[in-house]
LOTIKE-608941 format. One record per residue (C-alpha): residue in three letters; x, y, z; residue number from 0. Coordinates in steps of 0.5 Angstrom, whole numbers, plus 500, padded with zeros to 3 digits. Layout:
% residues N
REC residu xx yy zz num
REC ala X Y Z NUM
...
This chain:
% residues 460
REC residu xx yy zz num
REC met 711 241 776 0
REC arg 718 243 773 1
REC lys 724 242 778 2
REC lys 726 250 777 3
REC asn 719 252 778 4
REC tyr 719 248 784 5
REC leu 725 251 787 6
REC lys 722 258 786 7
REC ile 716 256 790 8
REC leu 721 253 795 9
REC met 724 260 795 10
REC leu 718 264 797 11
REC ala 717 259 803 12
REC gly 724 261 805 13
REC pro 731 259 805 14
REC leu 731 253 809 15
REC ser 726 249 805 16
REC val 731 250 799 17
REC ile 736 247 803 18
REC leu 731 241 805 19
REC leu 730 240 798 20
REC leu 737 239 796 21
REC leu 739 234 801 22
REC pro 738 228 798 23
REC gly 732 224 800 24
REC phe 730 229 806 25
REC val 724 232 805 26
REC leu 722 226 801 27
REC arg 722 222 807 28
REC met 716 221 811 29
REC lys 719 224 818 30
REC ala 726 227 819 31
REC pro 732 222 819 32
REC glu 735 222 826 33
REC glu 742 224 823 34
REC asn 745 226 817 35
REC leu 751 221 815 36
REC lys 754 225 809 37
REC ser 761 226 811 38
REC arg 759 224 819 39
REC tyr 765 220 819 40
REC ser 772 218 816 41
REC tyr 775 213 812 42
REC arg 779 210 818 43
REC asp 773 209 822 44
REC phe 771 203 817 45
REC glu 774 196 816 46
REC ser 776 193 809 47
REC ala 772 188 807 48
REC lys 779 184 806 49
REC lys 780 185 813 50
REC cys 774 182 815 51
REC gly 775 176 810 52
REC ser 781 174 814 53
REC cys 777 171 819 54
REC his 770 170 815 55
REC gln 773 167 809 56
REC gly 768 164 806 57
REC ile 763 169 807 58
REC tyr 768 174 804 59
REC glu 769 170 797 60
REC gln 761 170 796 61
REC trp 761 177 797 62
REC ser 767 178 792 63
REC gln 763 176 787 64
REC ala 756 178 788 65
REC leu 754 185 785 66
REC met 754 188 792 67
REC ser 762 188 792 68
REC gln 761 192 785 69
REC ala 756 197 786 70
REC tyr 761 203 785 71
REC thr 765 199 781 72
REC his 761 195 776 73
REC his 762 198 769 74
REC trp 755 201 768 75
REC asp 754 204 775 76
REC glu 761 208 773 77
REC ile 758 210 767 78
REC glu 752 212 769 79
REC tyr 754 216 775 80
REC phe 760 219 772 81
REC asp 758 220 765 82
REC leu 751 222 766 83
REC ala 749 224 774 84
REC val 756 227 775 85
REC lys 756 231 769 86
REC his 749 232 770 87
REC ser 749 236 776 88
REC glu 755 240 774 89
REC ala 751 243 768 90
REC asp 745 243 773 91
REC pro 748 245 780 92
REC ala 741 244 784 93
REC leu 742 237 783 94
REC lys 749 236 786 95
REC glu 747 234 793 96
REC val 742 229 790 97
REC val 748 226 785 98
REC asp 752 226 791 99
REC gly 747 222 795 100
REC cys 747 216 790 101
REC asn 753 214 794 102
REC gly 749 213 800 103
REC cys 747 206 797 104
REC his 753 204 792 105
REC thr 758 206 797 106
REC pro 756 207 803 107
REC val 763 208 806 108
REC ala 765 213 802 109
REC phe 758 217 803 110
REC met 760 217 810 111
REC gly 767 218 810 112
REC ala 769 222 804 113
REC arg 770 229 805 114
REC glu 769 231 797 115
REC phe 764 229 792 116
REC pro 764 225 787 117
REC pro 769 220 790 118
REC pro 775 218 785 119
REC arg 773 213 780 120
REC pro 774 206 781 121
REC ser 781 206 777 122
REC ala 784 210 783 123
REC asn 782 204 788 124
REC ser 780 208 793 125
REC met 776 206 799 126
REC ala 770 208 795 127
REC asn 771 201 792 128
REC glu 768 198 797 129
REC ser 762 199 794 130
REC val 757 195 799 131
REC ser 761 192 804 132
REC cys 761 188 810 133
REC glu 761 195 815 134
REC ala 756 198 810 135
REC cys 750 192 812 136
REC his 753 190 819 137
REC leu 753 196 822 138
REC val 746 198 821 139
REC gln 742 199 827 140
REC ser 735 201 824 141
REC ala 731 205 818 142
REC gln 731 212 819 143
REC thr 724 213 816 144
REC asp 718 209 815 145
REC pro 718 206 809 146
REC pro 725 206 809 147
REC phe 729 209 802 148
REC asn 734 213 800 149
REC phe 740 210 804 150
REC ser 735 211 811 151
REC tyr 740 206 815 152
REC leu 742 209 822 153
REC ile 749 207 822 154
REC arg 755 208 827 155
REC pro 762 205 826 156
REC gly 765 201 832 157
REC met 767 195 835 158
REC thr 760 193 835 159
REC lys 757 189 829 160
REC phe 750 187 829 161
REC ala 748 180 826 162
REC val 741 175 827 163
REC arg 744 170 831 164
REC glu 748 169 838 165
REC pro 755 167 836 166
REC ala 757 160 838 167
REC val 764 163 841 168
REC glu 766 170 842 169
REC ser 770 174 837 170
REC pro 776 176 838 171
REC ala 776 182 833 172
REC his 769 185 835 173
REC lys 763 185 839 174
REC ile 757 181 836 175
REC val 750 184 838 176
REC thr 744 181 835 177
REC asn 739 185 832 178
REC asp 732 183 830 179
REC phe 732 189 824 180
REC tyr 736 184 820 181
REC lys 730 179 820 182
REC thr 727 185 816 183
REC thr 725 187 809 184
REC glu 726 194 812 185
REC phe 733 193 812 186
REC cys 733 192 805 187
REC gly 729 197 803 188
REC asn 734 202 806 189
REC cys 737 202 799 190
REC his 732 198 794 191
REC asn 727 203 795 192
REC glu 728 210 792 193
REC lys 725 217 791 194
REC ser 727 222 786 195
REC pro 728 229 788 196
REC phe 721 231 784 197
REC asp 718 226 790 198
REC val 717 220 785 199
REC trp 718 213 787 200
REC val 724 210 782 201
REC lys 725 204 786 202
REC thr 720 200 790 203
REC thr 723 193 790 204
REC gln 721 193 798 205
REC ile 715 196 797 206
REC glu 712 191 792 207
REC trp 714 186 796 208
REC lys 710 189 802 209
REC glu 704 190 797 210
REC gly 704 182 795 211
REC pro 702 176 797 212
REC tyr 709 174 800 213
REC ala 709 179 805 214
REC arg 702 176 808 215
REC glu 706 169 808 216
REC gly 712 172 811 217
REC val 717 170 806 218
REC his 723 175 806 219
REC cys 728 178 801 220
REC gln 733 174 805 221
REC asp 730 168 803 222
REC cys 730 168 796 223
REC his 737 172 795 224
REC met 740 170 802 225
REC pro 738 163 802 226
REC arg 740 158 808 227
REC gly 745 153 806 228
REC gly 750 149 810 229
REC pro 754 146 814 230
REC phe 758 153 813 231
REC leu 763 155 816 232
REC asn 761 163 818 233
REC ala 768 165 821 234
REC leu 774 161 822 235
REC met 774 160 830 236
REC thr 766 158 830 237
REC lys 763 152 828 238
REC pro 759 151 822 239
REC tyr 752 152 821 240
REC asn 747 148 818 241
REC asp 743 154 816 242
REC ala 748 160 814 243
REC arg 746 165 810 244
REC ile 749 165 803 245
REC his 752 172 802 246
REC leu 752 171 794 247
REC phe 745 176 793 248
REC his 743 173 787 249
REC gly 739 177 783 250
REC gly 737 181 776 251
REC his 744 180 773 252
REC asp 744 173 775 253
REC pro 742 169 769 254
REC gly 740 163 773 255
REC lys 736 167 778 256
REC val 732 170 772 257
REC arg 731 164 768 258
REC gly 724 161 769 259
REC thr 722 167 773 260
REC ile 716 167 768 261
REC glu 712 161 767 262
REC leu 710 162 759 263
REC arg 705 158 755 264
REC ile 702 159 748 265
REC asn 696 156 744 266
REC pro 692 157 738 267
REC asp 685 158 738 268
REC ile 685 153 732 269
REC arg 689 147 730 270
REC glu 688 147 722 271
REC ala 688 153 717 272
REC glu 689 155 710 273
REC pro 693 160 708 274
REC gly 689 167 708 275
REC glu 685 164 714 276
REC thr 686 167 721 277
REC val 689 164 727 278
REC val 689 167 735 279
REC phe 694 165 739 280
REC thr 694 166 746 281
REC val 700 167 751 282
REC val 699 166 758 283
REC leu 705 169 763 284
REC phe 705 167 770 285
REC asn 710 170 775 286
REC gln 711 164 779 287
REC lys 717 166 783 288
REC thr 719 173 785 289
REC gly 716 177 791 290
REC his 716 183 787 291
REC lys 715 186 780 292
REC phe 718 183 774 293
REC pro 722 187 772 294
REC thr 724 190 778 295
REC gly 730 195 781 296
REC ser 733 199 776 297
REC val 726 199 771 298
REC glu 728 205 768 299
REC asp 734 201 764 300
REC arg 730 194 764 301
REC ile 726 191 759 302
REC ala 722 184 759 303
REC trp 719 183 752 304
REC leu 715 177 749 305
REC gln 716 176 741 306
REC val 712 171 738 307
REC glu 715 168 731 308
REC ala 711 163 727 309
REC thr 716 158 722 310
REC asp 712 154 716 311
REC ala 714 148 713 312
REC lys 719 151 709 313
REC gly 723 154 714 314
REC lys 720 161 713 315
REC val 719 165 719 316
REC tyr 714 170 720 317
REC his 714 175 726 318
REC leu 707 176 729 319
REC asp 705 183 732 320
REC val 701 183 739 321
REC asp 694 185 739 322
REC lys 693 192 743 323
REC lys 689 192 749 324
REC gly 687 200 748 325
REC phe 690 202 755 326
REC glu 693 209 757 327
REC gly 700 209 756 328
REC glu 700 202 752 329
REC glu 704 205 746 330
REC tyr 710 205 751 331
REC thr 709 197 752 332
REC ile 709 196 745 333
REC ser 716 196 741 334
REC gly 716 201 735 335
REC asp 721 205 732 336
REC tyr 721 211 737 337
REC leu 726 216 739 338
REC ala 727 217 747 339
REC tyr 732 219 752 340
REC gln 733 226 749 341
REC asp 735 229 756 342
REC met 742 225 756 343
REC gly 744 231 751 344
REC val 745 235 758 345
REC pro 750 231 761 346
REC leu 753 229 754 347
REC gly 754 236 752 348
REC ile 750 234 746 349
REC pro 745 241 744 350
REC asp 739 239 741 351
REC phe 740 232 742 352
REC arg 735 227 738 353
REC gly 735 221 743 354
REC val 736 214 741 355
REC gln 732 208 739 356
REC arg 727 207 745 357
REC asp 727 200 745 358
REC gly 732 196 741 359
REC ile 728 190 739 360
REC pro 724 188 733 361
REC ala 717 192 733 362
REC gly 710 189 735 363
REC asn 713 186 741 364
REC arg 709 187 748 365
REC ile 714 190 753 366
REC phe 713 189 760 367
REC arg 716 196 763 368
REC met 714 202 767 369
REC pro 717 208 763 370
REC phe 720 214 767 371
REC phe 719 221 764 372
REC asp 723 227 765 373
REC pro 720 234 767 374
REC glu 719 235 760 375
REC gly 715 229 759 376
REC arg 720 225 755 377
REC met 722 218 757 378
REC thr 728 218 761 379
REC ile 733 213 764 380
REC met 736 218 769 381
REC gln 732 216 775 382
REC trp 734 223 779 383
REC asn 731 227 773 384
REC thr 724 223 773 385
REC ala 718 227 775 386
REC ser 713 222 773 387
REC leu 712 215 771 388
REC gly 708 212 765 389
REC val 703 206 766 390
REC asp 706 200 770 391
REC tyr 706 194 765 392
REC arg 710 189 769 393
REC ile 708 182 771 394
REC gly 707 182 779 395
REC pro 708 176 784 396
REC arg 703 171 782 397
REC glu 700 175 777 398
REC thr 698 172 770 399
REC lys 698 176 764 400
REC val 695 174 758 401
REC glu 696 177 751 402
REC thr 693 175 744 403
REC phe 697 175 737 404
REC thr 692 175 731 405
REC phe 695 172 725 406
REC arg 692 172 719 407
REC leu 696 167 715 408
REC pro 700 169 709 409
REC tyr 697 166 702 410
REC glu 705 164 701 411
REC thr 705 160 707 412
REC ala 708 153 706 413
REC ser 703 147 707 414
REC gly 704 142 713 415
REC glu 706 143 720 416
REC met 707 151 722 417
REC lys 712 152 729 418
REC val 710 157 733 419
REC arg 715 160 739 420
REC ala 713 164 744 421
REC ala 719 167 748 422
REC leu 720 172 754 423
REC asn 727 176 754 424
REC tyr 730 180 758 425
REC gln 735 185 758 426
REC leu 738 189 764 427
REC leu 740 196 759 428
REC val 736 198 753 429
REC lys 741 196 748 430
REC pro 741 203 743 431
REC val 743 207 750 432
REC ala 749 201 752 433
REC asp 752 203 744 434
REC leu 751 210 745 435
REC leu 755 210 752 436
REC lys 759 204 750 437
REC val 757 200 756 438
REC pro 760 193 755 439
REC asp 756 188 752 440
REC asp 754 184 758 441
REC glu 750 189 760 442
REC ser 745 189 754 443
REC glu 746 182 752 444
REC ile 739 178 751 445
REC lys 737 174 757 446
REC leu 732 168 755 447
REC val 727 168 761 448
REC asn 722 162 758 449
REC glu 720 160 752 450
REC his 714 155 749 451
REC phe 712 152 742 452
REC thr 705 150 739 453
REC thr 704 148 732 454
REC ile 698 148 728 455
REC asn 697 144 721 456
REC val 697 149 715 457
REC leu 692 146 709 458
REC pro 694 146 702 459
């Protein structure tokens, strides 16, 4: 259903319905939140992370190099928010409250403390640059919804900070209260689950965990993304803890976290073949590392793809196309020469924008993704403009996917050993979009998840 038509229907139901729609996440929640925190407080109600770091030095240094400290200032987040989301809301005022709500997770202190939206750009060095700061987490009392999503946290600023353990000594700066909510994944789900204004789940990382095997085994988000390590001094006035939580929040931007996520093996159905014969290569992919699907998070931007290439004895390289399986929506999971993301033309002010290349990788590769579609049915990377979802062909926790590549050896193939490589690659942002929006290269660089090799003997 088109968003404008949806608004017309709600107008018939009464103006209150329209107000509720435009409050980000409000009518999307399973129950009404206790409090709407937008502009509820002021900046002076919150401490800066740097001030917290005067006592919590080690934790501050970890946080300061983590993406949590850059959720508002990171180059792609700034471009996506100001050049796409804000510009889109200027072209379509019905999106204004929704776009303001982006700050609820990317800079909670600004969402709760600012009087005007959008907040200043990062270059202004305002308190919005705090991003997901110490106060944004350690003031959280609970989630206001079940399941949590769209900044559903309940926060009341003050001298009481929440944690998972009793302090060894009393803090001279604030009161510490233990809260078991910090041991739950719902804490993370406040921002790592998200719905669009069209009531479509556009981020479901915590929900994916809850539906998977790790939830049943009691392995939580914090166990992987905030592992225990020590002895570590949480604060200057206390003792070192052997089980302190590391505040680096390793995730999709960390090559070390991505590397090896998926196990990969390739094998042929025969070991010897003549030119003109057909060999079927089978690739097995097993998600042995993540408690959620891979990729997860901003899956409108992210792709993982399987590329298989064969190199003959004389060094000539052949690209192998994946065999089609025939499921609905499969065309979005095989790379090709297609245009997409035409709805970016609205915020970019480009009438009749034709879009950019959908995948930006060699044709014929298997892509593990879930496409997002705008109200016109076109593929989009703008989650706030997502009206429907396509096939979910990501790899779930402990899921195995099997892909085949049927390869008829060309008659000019050199005799001798042919080496075949299967590689699973990962990108945070598809490169044609990154190039269009002038996003720095590190956001679209290819990260190798895993690779495996096999061989066949090509007969004369």
